[in-house]
N, C-alpha and C positions, 0 to 999 in steps of 0.2 A: 934561704930559698928552698933548700932541700926539706927543711922542717915544715915549711908552709905546704909544699907539695904532698908531704906525708899526711899532714892533717886533712888536706883536701881529699886525698885518696881514701882515707878512713871514713870521712864523712859520706862520700859517694857510695862506699861499700855498705855503710849502715843504712842509707836511704834505700838502696837497691834490695837489701836483704829484708827490710821491714815488712813488705807484703807477705813474704814467705813465712816470717816468724808469726805474723798475725794469723795467717792461714793455718799454720801448725797448731796454734793455740785454739783457734776455732774448731779445728778437727778434733783436738783432745776433748774440748767441751762437748762437742757433738757425740763423741764416743761415749762419754760419761752419761749423757742424757738419753742414750738409746735404751738403757735399762735391760739389755738382752743378756740372758744367762744360759749356759749350756753345761750340763753335768752328765758324765758317763760313769757308771758305777758297776762293780761286779763283786758280789759276796760269794764266799764258799763256806758252807755250813755243814756240820756233822749231822744235824737233825733239823727238820723244818718245823719249828715251833710257832704257833699262831693262836693267840687269844685263848690260852689254856689248853690247846690241843697239840698233839704231836701228829703232823700230817705227812711225815715221810722221813727218809734217811738222808744220806749224803746228797747235797744239792748245790747247784750253781744258780745264782739269782742275779742276772744282769738287769740293768735299768738305764734308761735314757730320759732325761728331763730337760725340756726347753721352756724357758720362762721369759716373760716380757712385762716389766713393771708390775710384778705381783701375780699376773696371770701365768699359768703354766699348764703344760701337757706332759704327761709322764707315761712311758711304757715300761712295765715291769714283768719279768718272767721267772718262772721256777722250772728248772730242768733237773730232775733228781729221781732217786729210787723211792719206791713205795715203802720200803723198809730196809733193814740192814742185810736181808737175804738177797737183795738185788733181783727180786722176782719180777717187778714191774716198774716201768717209768711212771712218773707222776707230773706230766707237763701242765703248766698253768700260764695264762697270759692275762694281765690286768692293764686296762687303759684308764687313765685318770685325767680329768680336766678340772681345774680349780683356780682358786685365788688365795694367796698367802702374803699378808702384809700387816705390819704393826701388831704382830702377835696373834692376829685372827686368821683362821684358815677355814675354807669351805670348799668342798669338791664333790664330784660324782665319779664313781669308779665302776667300770664294767669288769666283772670277774668271770673268767671262763676256765673250767677244768676240762682238758681234752680227754682225760682218761680217769674215770672214777667220779660218779655223781655225788659230790659232797653236799649239794643242795637239791635233792630230788623232789619233784613235785609230789605232794602228798606226804612229805616227810619220809622217814625210813620205813613207813608202812606201805608205801606206794607200790603199785604194780609196775613191772619193768617199762611198759610203754608210756608211762607217765613221767619217767625220769628225765631230768634235764640237768645240765651242768653250768648254767649261766645265771648270774644275778647282777643287779645294779644296786650299788650302795651309796647312800648320801652320808656325808660327814661334815660336822662342824667342830672346830676346836679352838681353844685359846691357850697360847703358850706365853706365859708371863715372862719367861726368861728372854724372849726376843725384845722386850721393852726394858726390863730390869735384869741385868745379867746376874746380879747377886741373888735373884729369886727364881730359880729354874723350875717353876711349877707349871704343869700342863694338865688340861682336862679335855678329853675328846669324846664325842658321841657319834656312833656309827649305827645306821639303820638300813636294812635291806628294803628297798622301795619298789623293786620290779624284778620279775623273773621267778625262778623256781625256789620259792620259800613258803611252802604250805604244809599244813598237817591235817589229818583226817579227823573230823568231829561230826558225830551222828551221820556218818556215811557221806559227808560232803567235804570238799576242800575249803579250808579256812586259811586266809593269809596270816602268816605269823608276825610279820614286821620284825624279824629278828634284830635285836638291838644289843649293842655292846658299848658300855661306858667305861672309859679308862682314865684314872688319875695317876699322875707320875711326878717324881721329883728326882733331880740329878744332883748327887753329892760329889763335890770335888775332894779328891784325896791326894796325899803326897805322891810325888813322882808322876804328876800329870795324869793320874788315874781318875776315872769317872765311874761312880756306882749309880746306875739307873734303877730306881725302884718303881714298879708299876703294880697297880691293883685294878683288876677288871671286874666289872659288875654287870649282871644281867637282870633287867627289871621284870621280865615275864617269860613265859614258855617260848622257846625258839630253837633254832638250830644248835645253839650252844648248850642246850639242855636236852638234846635228843627229842625236841618238840614235846617234852613232858612239862607239867607244872613245875615251877621253880622249887627246888628241894623236894619235899614230900607232899606234893599236891597243895602246898600253901602258896597263895598268890601274893608273894612278898618279894621285895628286892633281895638279891643274894650275891655274895662274892663268888665270882667264877674262877678267878686265878690270881696268884701272886707271883710276880717275876722279879728277880734280881739279876742284873747284868753288869759285869765289871769290864771296862773298856779302856784301851790306851790307843791314842791316835798320834801319828807322826805326820808332820806337814813339811812339804818341800815345794815351795812356790805354789803351783796349781795342782800339785799331786798330793793326795791324802792316802795314807795307809793305816789301817786299823786292825787290831786283834782284840778279841773279846771272848768271854765265857759267860754262860747264862744258865740259871736254874729256874724252873717253873713248877709251881705247885698247883695242881688242878683241884680246886676246892670242890667243884661239882663231883668229880670222881671220888672224892673222899666219902660222899654220902650215898653212892650207888652200890647196890648189891645184886641187881637183876639185869645187867646189860648183856646183850647177846655177844657172842664171840667176835662177830664182825665189827663191833663198835668198841671193843675194849681198847684198841690202840689209840682211838681218838678221844675217848671220854673217861676211861677207867684207869689210865696211868696216873697214879697219884703224883709222882715226882719225876720230872723230865729234866734233862740237862743237854747242853749244846756248847760246842766251841766253834769259832769261826773267824774269818778275817775278810777284809774288803780292800779294794783299790778304787779310788775315785779321782777322776780328773774333772776339774771345774774351771770355767772361764767365764768372763763377762765382758760385754762391749757397751 
């Protein structure tokens, strides 16, 4: 009799618990189907290196990215010194909206420099009242490593499509459509180290060449920079911590002999280096 009562009690318990188990399973499935991601990141760097140029000294670079099924919005900032002398701050804010899925990425980014017109209207020959510090950039990229992990090859194309990106030609402003193309490959090394190799290319006169013709007035595609970055990342559940060192060769700077003093730090430094680290918290729903 006791055995029958025990079986009956367990049966009733299972029946009563079934709806809650189903609900919990449905909730888990719903959570997985939401496709929402949130990533908070902060980098600390010894130098602000960007596409062949050294744009500043010690900097903190926080970012927040919110994504949903491939769509994402990202806010990125740079808070740092203009140089190692700590003479001026160099704040920057970039807002990006885009799509990233199946190895394909496309986005638009608004870049704004609060102090220091890196993209002045009229190029670096412009009069002060023409200067502006905002641009909008379009980007498309294909990262094969997202599809085939063993082939971490990437190709990215960036073009400035709006804002202060002009040079003076025959006394009038001409839009430069400043463009930067980058090819990269990540090499896996022992001890979980990753060596990221990048080659940057500029196809015509632009911000990256001080609005001069590529190389020596020749209208040809030219290598702008070569970067090597050695990185080690540590993962603890949703927390990622990384340290890295980077060297950057400014190929455009190698060919220049007549830059003004104000531009030497951006375009005429042949070899730059940087060390840094980051902390990233990532979660998905």
